PyMOL Python script that loads the backbone (N, CA, C, O; Angstrom):
from pymol import cmd

cmd.read_pdbstr("""\
ATOM      1  N   MET A   1      -7.478  -4.573 -11.198  1.00  0.00           N
ATOM      2  CA  MET A   1      -7.516  -2.804 -11.747  1.00  0.00           C
ATOM      3  C   MET A   1      -6.943  -1.851 -11.006  1.00  0.00           C
ATOM      4  O   MET A   1      -5.928  -2.224 -10.418  1.00  0.00           O
ATOM      5  N   LEU A   2      -7.106  -1.294 -10.926  1.00  0.00           N
ATOM      6  CA  LEU A   2      -6.131   0.188  -9.754  1.00  0.00           C
ATOM      7  C   LEU A   2      -7.054   1.760 -11.374  1.00  0.00           C
ATOM      8  O   LEU A   2      -7.203   1.861 -12.591  1.00  0.00           O
ATOM      9  N   SER A   3      -7.406   2.714  -9.783  1.00  0.00           N
ATOM     10  CA  SER A   3      -7.437   4.275 -10.391  1.00  0.00           C
ATOM     11  C   SER A   3      -6.248   4.377 -11.393  1.00  0.00           C
ATOM     12  O   SER A   3      -5.213   3.845 -10.991  1.00  0.00           O
ATOM     13  N   ALA A   4      -6.202   4.957 -12.616  1.00  0.00           N
ATOM     14  CA  ALA A   4      -4.882   6.229 -12.711  1.00  0.00           C
ATOM     15  C   ALA A   4      -4.926   6.935 -12.264  1.00  0.00           C
ATOM     16  O   ALA A   4      -3.948   7.675 -12.374  1.00  0.00           O
ATOM     17  N   ASN A   5      -5.700   7.248 -11.638  1.00  0.00           N
ATOM     18  CA  ASN A   5      -5.105   8.919 -10.483  1.00  0.00           C
ATOM     19  C   ASN A   5      -4.552   8.574  -9.706  1.00  0.00           C
ATOM     20  O   ASN A   5      -4.505   9.107  -8.598  1.00  0.00           O
ATOM     21  N   LEU A   6      -3.987   7.619 -10.031  1.00  0.00           N
ATOM     22  CA  LEU A   6      -3.534   8.122  -8.244  1.00  0.00           C
ATOM     23  C   LEU A   6      -1.819   8.151  -8.295  1.00  0.00           C
ATOM     24  O   LEU A   6      -1.171   7.679  -9.229  1.00  0.00           O
ATOM     25  N   GLN A   7      -1.122   8.927  -6.866  1.00  0.00           N
ATOM     26  CA  GLN A   7       0.006   9.329  -6.938  1.00  0.00           C
ATOM     27  C   GLN A   7       1.018   8.273  -7.200  1.00  0.00           C
ATOM     28  O   GLN A   7       1.602   8.670  -8.208  1.00  0.00           O
ATOM     29  N   CYS A   8       1.446   7.345  -6.900  1.00  0.00           N
ATOM     30  CA  CYS A   8       2.590   6.297  -6.531  1.00  0.00           C
ATOM     31  C   CYS A   8       2.506   6.009  -7.938  1.00  0.00           C
ATOM     32  O   CYS A   8       3.673   6.192  -8.285  1.00  0.00           O
ATOM     33  N   TRP A   9       1.836   5.658  -9.019  1.00  0.00           N
ATOM     34  CA  TRP A   9       2.165   4.839  -9.917  1.00  0.00           C
ATOM     35  C   TRP A   9       3.474   4.698 -10.391  1.00  0.00           C
ATOM     36  O   TRP A   9       4.024   3.636 -10.683  1.00  0.00           O
ATOM     37  N   ASN A  10       4.138   6.297 -10.477  1.00  0.00           N
ATOM     38  CA  ASN A  10       5.517   6.305 -11.764  1.00  0.00           C
ATOM     39  C   ASN A  10       6.472   5.514 -10.081  1.00  0.00           C
ATOM     40  O   ASN A  10       7.625   5.930 -10.186  1.00  0.00           O
ATOM     41  N   LEU A  11       6.422   5.074  -9.419  1.00  0.00           N
ATOM     42  CA  LEU A  11       7.403   4.312  -8.513  1.00  0.00           C
ATOM     43  C   LEU A  11       6.873   2.773  -8.702  1.00  0.00           C
ATOM     44  O   LEU A  11       7.712   1.938  -8.366  1.00  0.00           O
ATOM     45  N   LEU A  12       5.965   2.393  -9.051  1.00  0.00           N
ATOM     46  CA  LEU A  12       5.588   1.251  -9.571  1.00  0.00           C
ATOM     47  C   LEU A  12       6.060   0.659 -11.083  1.00  0.00           C
ATOM     48  O   LEU A  12       6.630  -0.349 -11.500  1.00  0.00           O
ATOM     49  N   GLU A  13       5.521   1.806 -11.611  1.00  0.00           N
ATOM     50  CA  GLU A  13       6.710   1.438 -12.866  1.00  0.00           C
ATOM     51  C   GLU A  13       8.593   1.978 -13.135  1.00  0.00           C
ATOM     52  O   GLU A  13       9.376   1.754 -14.059  1.00  0.00           O
ATOM     53  N   ALA A  14       8.672   2.426 -12.377  1.00  0.00           N
ATOM     54  CA  ALA A  14      10.391   2.168 -12.041  1.00  0.00           C
ATOM     55  C   ALA A  14      10.807   0.773 -10.901  1.00  0.00           C
ATOM     56  O   ALA A  14      11.958   0.574 -10.512  1.00  0.00           O
ATOM     57  N   VAL A  15       9.964   0.170 -10.620  1.00  0.00           N
ATOM     58  CA  VAL A  15       9.967  -1.352 -10.169  1.00  0.00           C
ATOM     59  C   VAL A  15       9.712  -2.837 -11.529  1.00  0.00           C
ATOM     60  O   VAL A  15      10.253  -3.921 -11.748  1.00  0.00           O
ATOM     61  N   VAL A  16       8.802  -2.184 -12.019  1.00  0.00           N
ATOM     62  CA  VAL A  16       8.899  -3.026 -12.643  1.00  0.00           C
ATOM     63  C   VAL A  16       9.423  -3.190 -14.442  1.00  0.00           C
ATOM     64  O   VAL A  16       9.112  -4.130 -15.174  1.00  0.00           O
ATOM     65  N   GLN A  17      10.355  -1.876 -14.862  1.00  0.00           N
ATOM     66  CA  GLN A  17      11.137  -1.109 -15.029  1.00  0.00           C
ATOM     67  C   GLN A  17      12.502  -2.552 -14.277  1.00  0.00           C
ATOM     68  O   GLN A  17      12.811  -3.409 -15.106  1.00  0.00           O
ATOM     69  N   LYS A  18      12.737  -2.599 -13.769  1.00  0.00           N
ATOM     70  CA  LYS A  18      13.548  -3.114 -13.185  1.00  0.00           C
ATOM     71  C   LYS A  18      14.023  -5.085 -12.919  1.00  0.00           C
ATOM     72  O   LYS A  18      14.991  -5.794 -12.644  1.00  0.00           O
ATOM     73  N   SER A  19      12.304  -5.191 -13.298  1.00  0.00           N
ATOM     74  CA  SER A  19      11.954  -6.940 -13.295  1.00  0.00           C
ATOM     75  C   SER A  19      13.104  -7.525 -14.031  1.00  0.00           C
ATOM     76  O   SER A  19      13.727  -7.140 -15.020  1.00  0.00           O
ATOM     77  N   LEU A  20      13.201  -8.513 -13.302  1.00  0.00           N
ATOM     78  CA  LEU A  20      14.171  -9.215 -13.961  1.00  0.00           C
ATOM     79  C   LEU A  20      13.358 -10.939 -15.132  1.00  0.00           C
ATOM     80  O   LEU A  20      13.862 -11.604 -16.037  1.00  0.00           O
ATOM     81  N   ASP A  21      11.615 -11.022 -14.247  1.00  0.00           N
ATOM     82  CA  ASP A  21      10.603 -10.888 -15.763  1.00  0.00           C
ATOM     83  C   ASP A  21       9.770 -10.358 -15.988  1.00  0.00           C
ATOM     84  O   ASP A  21       9.581  -9.158 -16.184  1.00  0.00           O
ATOM     85  N   SER A  22       9.034 -11.353 -15.989  1.00  0.00           N
ATOM     86  CA  SER A  22       7.582 -10.718 -16.108  1.00  0.00           C
ATOM     87  C   SER A  22       6.692 -11.193 -15.071  1.00  0.00           C
ATOM     88  O   SER A  22       5.707 -11.736 -15.571  1.00  0.00           O
ATOM     89  N   THR A  23       6.686 -11.186 -14.005  1.00  0.00           N
ATOM     90  CA  THR A  23       6.492 -11.798 -12.639  1.00  0.00           C
ATOM     91  C   THR A  23       5.223 -10.326 -11.734  1.00  0.00           C
ATOM     92  O   THR A  23       4.507 -10.333 -10.733  1.00  0.00           O
ATOM     93  N   ILE A  24       5.603  -9.154 -12.951  1.00  0.00           N
ATOM     94  CA  ILE A  24       4.940  -7.721 -12.390  1.00  0.00           C
ATOM     95  C   ILE A  24       4.489  -7.317 -13.751  1.00  0.00           C
ATOM     96  O   ILE A  24       5.459  -7.639 -14.437  1.00  0.00           O
ATOM     97  N   ALA A  25       3.767  -6.900 -14.407  1.00  0.00           N
ATOM     98  CA  ALA A  25       3.150  -6.327 -15.382  1.00  0.00           C
ATOM     99  C   ALA A  25       2.188  -5.316 -15.082  1.00  0.00           C
ATOM    100  O   ALA A  25       1.169  -5.601 -14.453  1.00  0.00           O
ATOM    101  N   VAL A  26       2.577  -3.450 -15.724  1.00  0.00           N
ATOM    102  CA  VAL A  26       1.642  -2.960 -15.247  1.00  0.00           C
ATOM    103  C   VAL A  26       0.926  -2.422 -17.267  1.00  0.00           C
ATOM    104  O   VAL A  26       1.458  -1.807 -18.192  1.00  0.00           O
ATOM    105  N   CYS A  27      -0.274  -3.002 -17.114  1.00  0.00           N
ATOM    106  CA  CYS A  27      -1.146  -2.108 -18.371  1.00  0.00           C
ATOM    107  C   CYS A  27      -2.020  -1.162 -18.746  1.00  0.00           C
ATOM    108  O   CYS A  27      -3.069  -1.759 -18.503  1.00  0.00           O
ATOM    109  N   GLN A  28      -2.414   0.129 -19.260  1.00  0.00           N
ATOM    110  CA  GLN A  28      -2.956   0.951 -18.569  1.00  0.00           C
ATOM    111  C   GLN A  28      -4.039   0.525 -19.844  1.00  0.00           C
ATOM    112  O   GLN A  28      -3.780   0.564 -21.047  1.00  0.00           O
ATOM    113  N   CYS A  29      -5.459   0.065 -19.136  1.00  0.00           N
ATOM    114  CA  CYS A  29      -6.526  -0.444 -19.453  1.00  0.00           C
ATOM    115  C   CYS A  29      -7.304   0.804 -20.621  1.00  0.00           C
ATOM    116  O   CYS A  29      -7.179   0.665 -21.838  1.00  0.00           O
ATOM    117  N   ASP A  30      -8.182   2.124 -19.926  1.00  0.00           N
ATOM    118  CA  ASP A  30      -8.555   2.987 -19.943  1.00  0.00           C
ATOM    119  C   ASP A  30      -7.795   4.614 -19.750  1.00  0.00           C
ATOM    120  O   ASP A  30      -6.672   4.856 -19.308  1.00  0.00           O
ATOM    121  N   ALA A  31      -8.981   5.712 -20.316  1.00  0.00           N
ATOM    122  CA  ALA A  31      -8.058   6.657 -19.180  1.00  0.00           C
ATOM    123  C   ALA A  31      -8.276   6.341 -17.615  1.00  0.00           C
ATOM    124  O   ALA A  31      -7.451   6.686 -16.769  1.00  0.00           O
ATOM    125  N   GLU A  32      -9.279   5.759 -17.358  1.00  0.00           N
ATOM    126  CA  GLU A  32      -9.581   5.383 -16.140  1.00  0.00           C
ATOM    127  C   GLU A  32      -8.322   4.282 -15.040  1.00  0.00           C
ATOM    128  O   GLU A  32      -8.305   4.431 -13.818  1.00  0.00           O
ATOM    129  N   PHE A  33      -7.637   3.528 -15.563  1.00  0.00           N
ATOM    130  CA  PHE A  33      -8.138   2.636 -14.696  1.00  0.00           C
ATOM    131  C   PHE A  33      -6.557   1.519 -15.865  1.00  0.00           C
ATOM    132  O   PHE A  33      -6.310   1.010 -16.958  1.00  0.00           O
ATOM    133  N   ILE A  34      -6.166   1.714 -14.871  1.00  0.00           N
ATOM    134  CA  ILE A  34      -4.232   0.731 -14.988  1.00  0.00           C
ATOM    135  C   ILE A  34      -4.524  -0.866 -14.274  1.00  0.00           C
ATOM    136  O   ILE A  34      -5.226  -1.079 -13.285  1.00  0.00           O
ATOM    137  N   GLU A  35      -3.868  -1.752 -14.978  1.00  0.00           N
ATOM    138  CA  GLU A  35      -4.083  -3.198 -14.729  1.00  0.00           C
ATOM    139  C   GLU A  35      -2.996  -3.521 -14.290  1.00  0.00           C
ATOM    140  O   GLU A  35      -1.967  -3.272 -14.918  1.00  0.00           O
ATOM    141  N   VAL A  36      -2.994  -4.204 -13.005  1.00  0.00           N
ATOM    142  CA  VAL A  36      -1.888  -4.700 -12.928  1.00  0.00           C
ATOM    143  C   VAL A  36      -1.434  -6.717 -12.711  1.00  0.00           C
ATOM    144  O   VAL A  36      -1.245  -7.329 -11.660  1.00  0.00           O
ATOM    145  N   SER A  37      -1.412  -6.998 -13.490  1.00  0.00           N
ATOM    146  CA  SER A  37      -0.786  -8.582 -13.167  1.00  0.00           C
ATOM    147  C   SER A  37       0.352  -8.827 -12.303  1.00  0.00           C
ATOM    148  O   SER A  37       1.389  -8.180 -12.452  1.00  0.00           O
ATOM    149  N   LEU A  38       0.195  -9.960 -11.169  1.00  0.00           N
ATOM    150  CA  LEU A  38       0.749 -10.641 -10.944  1.00  0.00           C
ATOM    151  C   LEU A  38       1.105 -12.446 -11.887  1.00  0.00           C
ATOM    152  O   LEU A  38       0.271 -13.053 -12.558  1.00  0.00           O
ATOM    153  N   ARG A  39       2.262 -12.801 -11.668  1.00  0.00           N
ATOM    154  CA  ARG A  39       2.322 -14.025 -12.109  1.00  0.00           C
ATOM    155  C   ARG A  39       1.821 -14.961 -11.087  1.00  0.00           C
ATOM    156  O   ARG A  39       0.664 -14.615 -11.327  1.00  0.00           O
ATOM    157  N   GLY A  40       1.719 -15.555 -10.460  1.00  0.00           N
ATOM    158  CA  GLY A  40       1.018 -16.491  -9.346  1.00  0.00           C
ATOM    159  C   GLY A  40       0.488 -17.926  -9.016  1.00  0.00           C
ATOM    160  O   GLY A  40       0.626 -18.864  -9.801  1.00  0.00           O
ATOM    161  N   THR A  41       0.102 -17.991  -8.255  1.00  0.00           N
ATOM    162  CA  THR A  41      -0.710 -18.985  -8.385  1.00  0.00           C
ATOM    163  C   THR A  41      -2.413 -19.560  -7.222  1.00  0.00           C
ATOM    164  O   THR A  41      -2.144 -20.211  -6.212  1.00  0.00           O
ATOM    165  N   TRP A  42      -3.876 -19.265  -7.495  1.00  0.00           N
ATOM    166  CA  TRP A  42      -4.536 -19.329  -7.577  1.00  0.00           C
ATOM    167  C   TRP A  42      -5.253 -20.717  -6.971  1.00  0.00           C
ATOM    168  O   TRP A  42      -5.639 -21.709  -7.590  1.00  0.00           O
ATOM    169  N   ILE A  43      -5.300 -20.333  -5.075  1.00  0.00           N
ATOM    170  CA  ILE A  43      -5.569 -22.057  -3.884  1.00  0.00           C
ATOM    171  C   ILE A  43      -7.286 -21.544  -3.959  1.00  0.00           C
ATOM    172  O   ILE A  43      -7.893 -20.486  -3.792  1.00  0.00           O
ATOM    173  N   ALA A  44      -7.602 -22.830  -4.277  1.00  0.00           N
ATOM    174  CA  ALA A  44      -9.165 -21.874  -4.294  1.00  0.00           C
ATOM    175  C   ALA A  44      -9.409 -24.164  -3.654  1.00  0.00           C
ATOM    176  O   ALA A  44      -8.548 -25.033  -3.788  1.00  0.00           O
ATOM    177  N   GLN A  45     -10.716 -24.325  -3.101  1.00  0.00           N
ATOM    178  CA  GLN A  45     -11.326 -25.585  -2.529  1.00  0.00           C
ATOM    179  C   GLN A  45     -11.298 -26.419  -4.272  1.00  0.00           C
ATOM    180  O   GLN A  45     -10.796 -27.541  -4.346  1.00  0.00           O
ATOM    181  N   ASP A  46     -11.893 -25.718  -5.602  1.00  0.00           N
ATOM    182  CA  ASP A  46     -12.261 -26.709  -7.136  1.00  0.00           C
ATOM    183  C   ASP A  46     -11.125 -25.083  -8.057  1.00  0.00           C
ATOM    184  O   ASP A  46     -10.395 -24.204  -7.598  1.00  0.00           O
ATOM    185  N   CYS A  47     -11.573 -25.456  -9.421  1.00  0.00           N
ATOM    186  CA  CYS A  47     -11.032 -24.728 -10.501  1.00  0.00           C
ATOM    187  C   CYS A  47     -12.702 -23.878 -10.447  1.00  0.00           C
ATOM    188  O   CYS A  47     -12.829 -22.994 -11.295  1.00  0.00           O
ATOM    189  N   SER A  48     -13.529 -24.043  -9.811  1.00  0.00           N
ATOM    190  CA  SER A  48     -14.917 -22.758 -10.366  1.00  0.00           C
ATOM    191  C   SER A  48     -14.611 -22.120  -9.033  1.00  0.00           C
ATOM    192  O   SER A  48     -15.269 -21.082  -8.962  1.00  0.00           O
ATOM    193  N   CYS A  49     -13.631 -22.374  -7.566  1.00  0.00           N
ATOM    194  CA  CYS A  49     -14.261 -21.964  -7.405  1.00  0.00           C
ATOM    195  C   CYS A  49     -14.404 -20.179  -7.073  1.00  0.00           C
ATOM    196  O   CYS A  49     -14.515 -19.730  -8.214  1.00  0.00           O
ATOM    197  N   GLU A  50     -14.468 -18.704  -5.889  1.00  0.00           N
ATOM    198  CA  GLU A  50     -14.708 -17.985  -6.317  1.00  0.00           C
ATOM    199  C   GLU A  50     -13.445 -17.701  -5.369  1.00  0.00           C
ATOM    200  O   GLU A  50     -12.542 -16.956  -5.749  1.00  0.00           O
ATOM    201  N   GLU A  51     -13.432 -18.159  -4.460  1.00  0.00           N
ATOM    202  CA  GLU A  51     -12.909 -17.658  -3.368  1.00  0.00           C
ATOM    203  C   GLU A  51     -12.016 -19.283  -2.883  1.00  0.00           C
ATOM    204  O   GLU A  51     -12.063 -20.479  -2.593  1.00  0.00           O
ATOM    205  N   GLY A  52     -10.988 -17.621  -3.195  1.00  0.00           N
ATOM    206  CA  GLY A  52      -9.460 -18.196  -2.756  1.00  0.00           C
ATOM    207  C   GLY A  52      -8.226 -17.574  -2.354  1.00  0.00           C
ATOM    208  O   GLY A  52      -8.143 -16.396  -2.704  1.00  0.00           O
ATOM    209  N   ILE A  53      -7.509 -17.910  -1.889  1.00  0.00           N
ATOM    210  CA  ILE A  53      -5.880 -17.210  -2.104  1.00  0.00           C
ATOM    211  C   ILE A  53      -5.807 -16.951  -3.272  1.00  0.00           C
ATOM    212  O   ILE A  53      -6.545 -17.214  -4.222  1.00  0.00           O
ATOM    213  N   PHE A  54      -4.727 -16.331  -3.167  1.00  0.00           N
ATOM    214  CA  PHE A  54      -3.737 -15.909  -4.611  1.00  0.00           C
ATOM    215  C   PHE A  54      -2.308 -15.998  -3.894  1.00  0.00           C
ATOM    216  O   PHE A  54      -2.169 -15.874  -2.677  1.00  0.00           O
ATOM    217  N   LEU A  55      -1.272 -16.227  -4.788  1.00  0.00           N
ATOM    218  CA  LEU A  55      -0.008 -16.440  -3.764  1.00  0.00           C
ATOM    219  C   LEU A  55       1.118 -15.900  -5.634  1.00  0.00           C
ATOM    220  O   LEU A  55       1.216 -16.217  -6.819  1.00  0.00           O
ATOM    221  N   ALA A  56       1.794 -14.730  -4.374  1.00  0.00           N
ATOM    222  CA  ALA A  56       2.563 -14.852  -5.927  1.00  0.00           C
ATOM    223  C   ALA A  56       3.994 -13.902  -5.107  1.00  0.00           C
ATOM    224  O   ALA A  56       3.900 -12.720  -4.777  1.00  0.00           O
ATOM    225  N   GLU A  57       5.224 -14.748  -4.916  1.00  0.00           N
ATOM    226  CA  GLU A  57       6.638 -14.666  -4.955  1.00  0.00           C
ATOM    227  C   GLU A  57       7.416 -13.288  -6.128  1.00  0.00           C
ATOM    228  O   GLU A  57       8.195 -13.310  -7.081  1.00  0.00           O
ATOM    229  N   LEU A  58       6.919 -12.583  -5.629  1.00  0.00           N
ATOM    230  CA  LEU A  58       8.426 -11.410  -6.065  1.00  0.00           C
ATOM    231  C   LEU A  58       9.526 -11.421  -5.430  1.00  0.00           C
ATOM    232  O   LEU A  58      10.099 -10.332  -5.379  1.00  0.00           O
ATOM    233  N   SER A  59      10.002 -12.261  -4.940  1.00  0.00           N
ATOM    234  CA  SER A  59      11.848 -11.830  -4.313  1.00  0.00           C
ATOM    235  C   SER A  59      12.599 -12.629  -5.173  1.00  0.00           C
ATOM    236  O   SER A  59      13.819 -12.462  -5.149  1.00  0.00           O
ATOM    237  N   ASP A  60      11.900 -13.871  -6.298  1.00  0.00           N
ATOM    238  CA  ASP A  60      12.602 -14.082  -7.663  1.00  0.00           C
ATOM    239  C   ASP A  60      12.882 -13.947  -8.359  1.00  0.00           C
ATOM    240  O   ASP A  60      13.640 -14.782  -8.852  1.00  0.00           O
ATOM    241  N   ALA A  61      12.413 -12.328  -9.336  1.00  0.00           N
ATOM    242  CA  ALA A  61      11.806 -11.291  -9.541  1.00  0.00           C
ATOM    243  C   ALA A  61      12.824 -10.160  -9.304  1.00  0.00           C
ATOM    244  O   ALA A  61      13.786  -9.988 -10.053  1.00  0.00           O
ATOM    245  N   LEU A  62      12.656  -9.660  -8.595  1.00  0.00           N
ATOM    246  CA  LEU A  62      12.772  -8.598  -7.986  1.00  0.00           C
ATOM    247  C   LEU A  62      14.267  -8.232  -6.661  1.00  0.00           C
ATOM    248  O   LEU A  62      14.338  -8.727  -5.536  1.00  0.00           O
ATOM    249  N   PRO A  63      15.238  -7.286  -7.275  1.00  0.00           N
ATOM    250  CA  PRO A  63      16.576  -8.078  -5.749  1.00  0.00           C
ATOM    251  C   PRO A  63      16.799  -7.343  -4.416  1.00  0.00           C
ATOM    252  O   PRO A  63      16.886  -6.122  -4.293  1.00  0.00           O
ATOM    253  N   GLY A  64      16.890  -8.395  -3.291  1.00  0.00           N
ATOM    254  CA  GLY A  64      16.849  -8.050  -1.971  1.00  0.00           C
ATOM    255  C   GLY A  64      15.311  -6.433  -1.667  1.00  0.00           C
ATOM    256  O   GLY A  64      14.138  -6.307  -2.019  1.00  0.00           O
ATOM    257  N   THR A  65      15.937  -5.887  -1.155  1.00  0.00           N
ATOM    258  CA  THR A  65      14.733  -4.474  -0.851  1.00  0.00           C
ATOM    259  C   THR A  65      13.889  -4.270  -2.477  1.00  0.00           C
ATOM    260  O   THR A  65      12.715  -3.959  -2.277  1.00  0.00           O
ATOM    261  N   LEU A  66      14.130  -4.344  -3.540  1.00  0.00           N
ATOM    262  CA  LEU A  66      13.051  -3.633  -4.431  1.00  0.00           C
ATOM    263  C   LEU A  66      11.794  -4.349  -4.737  1.00  0.00           C
ATOM    264  O   LEU A  66      10.865  -3.857  -5.377  1.00  0.00           O
ATOM    265  N   CYS A  67      11.826  -5.702  -4.175  1.00  0.00           N
ATOM    266  CA  CYS A  67      11.332  -6.803  -3.869  1.00  0.00           C
ATOM    267  C   CYS A  67       9.910  -6.470  -2.617  1.00  0.00           C
ATOM    268  O   CYS A  67       8.700  -6.639  -2.773  1.00  0.00           O
ATOM    269  N   GLU A  68      10.895  -5.808  -1.079  1.00  0.00           N
ATOM    270  CA  GLU A  68       9.473  -5.193  -0.771  1.00  0.00           C
ATOM    271  C   GLU A  68       8.894  -4.070  -1.072  1.00  0.00           C
ATOM    272  O   GLU A  68       7.671  -3.959  -0.981  1.00  0.00           O
ATOM    273  N   ARG A  69       9.839  -2.867  -1.559  1.00  0.00           N
ATOM    274  CA  ARG A  69       9.306  -1.518  -2.132  1.00  0.00           C
ATOM    275  C   ARG A  69       8.252  -2.045  -3.314  1.00  0.00           C
ATOM    276  O   ARG A  69       7.487  -1.182  -3.744  1.00  0.00           O
ATOM    277  N   ALA A  70       8.152  -3.288  -3.836  1.00  0.00           N
ATOM    278  CA  ALA A  70       7.390  -3.523  -4.909  1.00  0.00           C
ATOM    279  C   ALA A  70       6.045  -3.479  -4.071  1.00  0.00           C
ATOM    280  O   ALA A  70       5.353  -2.463  -4.012  1.00  0.00           O
ATOM    281  N   GLU A  71       5.764  -4.548  -3.492  1.00  0.00           N
ATOM    282  CA  GLU A  71       4.846  -5.719  -1.764  1.00  0.00           C
ATOM    283  C   GLU A  71       4.270  -3.886  -1.973  1.00  0.00           C
ATOM    284  O   GLU A  71       3.368  -3.499  -2.716  1.00  0.00           O
ATOM    285  N   PHE A  72       5.245  -2.939  -0.941  1.00  0.00           N
ATOM    286  CA  PHE A  72       4.152  -1.935  -0.246  1.00  0.00           C
ATOM    287  C   PHE A  72       4.151  -0.863  -1.364  1.00  0.00           C
ATOM    288  O   PHE A  72       3.825   0.144  -0.735  1.00  0.00           O
ATOM    289  N   ILE A  73       4.256  -0.636  -2.143  1.00  0.00           N
ATOM    290  CA  ILE A  73       3.972   0.439  -3.699  1.00  0.00           C
ATOM    291  C   ILE A  73       2.665  -0.555  -3.707  1.00  0.00           C
ATOM    292  O   ILE A  73       1.586  -0.085  -3.344  1.00  0.00           O
ATOM    293  N   LEU A  74       2.763  -2.050  -4.154  1.00  0.00           N
ATOM    294  CA  LEU A  74       1.401  -2.284  -4.868  1.00  0.00           C
ATOM    295  C   LEU A  74       0.340  -2.192  -3.469  1.00  0.00           C
ATOM    296  O   LEU A  74      -0.862  -2.071  -3.705  1.00  0.00           O
ATOM    297  N   PHE A  75       0.873  -2.259  -1.808  1.00  0.00           N
ATOM    298  CA  PHE A  75      -0.127  -2.465  -0.786  1.00  0.00           C
ATOM    299  C   PHE A  75      -0.826  -1.157  -0.879  1.00  0.00           C
ATOM    300  O   PHE A  75      -2.032  -1.237  -0.647  1.00  0.00           O
ATOM    301  N   LYS A  76      -0.100   0.737  -1.328  1.00  0.00           N
ATOM    302  CA  LYS A  76      -0.617   1.702  -1.169  1.00  0.00           C
ATOM    303  C   LYS A  76      -1.530   2.399  -2.170  1.00  0.00           C
ATOM    304  O   LYS A  76      -2.358   3.303  -2.061  1.00  0.00           O
ATOM    305  N   LEU A  77      -0.935   1.405  -3.532  1.00  0.00           N
ATOM    306  CA  LEU A  77      -1.542   1.804  -4.877  1.00  0.00           C
ATOM    307  C   LEU A  77      -3.005   1.644  -4.174  1.00  0.00           C
ATOM    308  O   LEU A  77      -3.796   2.565  -3.968  1.00  0.00           O
ATOM    309  N   TRP A  78      -3.196   0.182  -3.832  1.00  0.00           N
ATOM    310  CA  TRP A  78      -4.395  -0.319  -3.811  1.00  0.00           C
ATOM    311  C   TRP A  78      -5.454   0.369  -2.724  1.00  0.00           C
ATOM    312  O   TRP A  78      -6.677   0.317  -2.851  1.00  0.00           O
ATOM    313  N   GLN A  79      -4.412   1.333  -1.114  1.00  0.00           N
ATOM    314  CA  GLN A  79      -5.493   1.999  -0.580  1.00  0.00           C
ATOM    315  C   GLN A  79      -6.150   2.674  -1.648  1.00  0.00           C
ATOM    316  O   GLN A  79      -7.228   2.531  -2.226  1.00  0.00           O
ATOM    317  N   GLU A  80      -4.990   3.607  -1.758  1.00  0.00           N
ATOM    318  CA  GLU A  80      -5.647   5.290  -1.769  1.00  0.00           C
ATOM    319  C   GLU A  80      -6.309   4.306  -3.313  1.00  0.00           C
ATOM    320  O   GLU A  80      -5.587   3.534  -2.681  1.00  0.00           O
ATOM    321  N   SER A  81      -6.933   3.571  -4.658  1.00  0.00           N
ATOM    322  CA  SER A  81      -7.744   3.131  -5.242  1.00  0.00           C
ATOM    323  C   SER A  81      -9.221   3.623  -4.239  1.00  0.00           C
ATOM    324  O   SER A  81     -10.045   4.537  -4.242  1.00  0.00           O
ATOM    325  N   LEU A  82      -8.854   2.105  -3.260  1.00  0.00           N
ATOM    326  CA  LEU A  82      -9.784   2.695  -2.206  1.00  0.00           C
ATOM    327  C   LEU A  82     -10.322   3.637  -1.943  1.00  0.00           C
ATOM    328  O   LEU A  82     -11.548   3.609  -1.833  1.00  0.00           O
ATOM    329  N   ALA A  83      -9.608   4.811  -1.745  1.00  0.00           N
ATOM    330  CA  ALA A  83      -9.433   6.119  -1.062  1.00  0.00           C
ATOM    331  C   ALA A  83     -10.611   6.718  -1.938  1.00  0.00           C
ATOM    332  O   ALA A  83     -11.802   6.740  -1.628  1.00  0.00           O
ATOM    333  N   TYR A  84      -9.896   7.306  -3.356  1.00  0.00           N
ATOM    334  CA  TYR A  84     -10.467   7.664  -4.306  1.00  0.00           C
ATOM    335  C   TYR A  84     -11.381   6.746  -4.461  1.00  0.00           C
ATOM    336  O   TYR A  84     -12.149   7.241  -3.637  1.00  0.00           O
ATOM    337  N   GLN A  85     -12.083   5.589  -4.920  1.00  0.00           N
ATOM    338  CA  GLN A  85     -13.441   5.234  -5.309  1.00  0.00           C
ATOM    339  C   GLN A  85     -14.254   5.723  -4.477  1.00  0.00           C
ATOM    340  O   GLN A  85     -15.320   6.136  -4.934  1.00  0.00           O
ATOM    341  N   SER A  86     -13.980   5.840  -2.845  1.00  0.00           N
ATOM    342  CA  SER A  86     -15.033   6.548  -1.930  1.00  0.00           C
ATOM    343  C   SER A  86     -15.158   7.840  -1.893  1.00  0.00           C
ATOM    344  O   SER A  86     -16.255   8.175  -1.446  1.00  0.00           O
ATOM    345  N   SER A  87     -14.391   8.809  -2.219  1.00  0.00           N
ATOM    346  CA  SER A  87     -13.932  10.064  -2.475  1.00  0.00           C
ATOM    347  C   SER A  87     -15.166  10.301  -3.731  1.00  0.00           C
ATOM    348  O   SER A  87     -15.804  11.296  -3.389  1.00  0.00           O
ATOM    349  N   LEU A  88     -15.748   9.716  -5.113  1.00  0.00           N
ATOM    350  CA  LEU A  88     -15.786   9.342  -5.677  1.00  0.00           C
ATOM    351  C   LEU A  88     -17.569   8.877  -5.951  1.00  0.00           C
ATOM    352  O   LEU A  88     -18.119   8.799  -7.049  1.00  0.00           O
ATOM    353  N   ARG A  89     -18.181   8.628  -4.630  1.00  0.00           N
ATOM    354  CA  ARG A  89     -19.437   8.828  -4.178  1.00  0.00           C
ATOM    355  C   ARG A  89     -19.926   9.127  -3.427  1.00  0.00           C
ATOM    356  O   ARG A  89     -21.156   9.140  -3.457  1.00  0.00           O
TER     357      ARG A  89
END
""", "prot")
cmd.dss("prot")
cmd.show_as("cartoon", "prot")
cmd.util.cbc("prot")
cmd.orient("prot")
């Protein structure tokens, strides 16, 4: 979940619309937050473990440079969301 008040949401929406399957999805949770869902695999020591690595492959769902753009936009939104949350404190 990321803050809904960020600048790059329209860029991610454009990428999601061009996605060939449901590997990436965006859903408005409420007025303050938007959820980004990625289809992938959680790798951990066991099923109940809270620590692990999440792997998602966007290259099959998005053509060429659009995949790289999706990764960049997600990273940018995450950074902006962290900055936005710290400015609220």
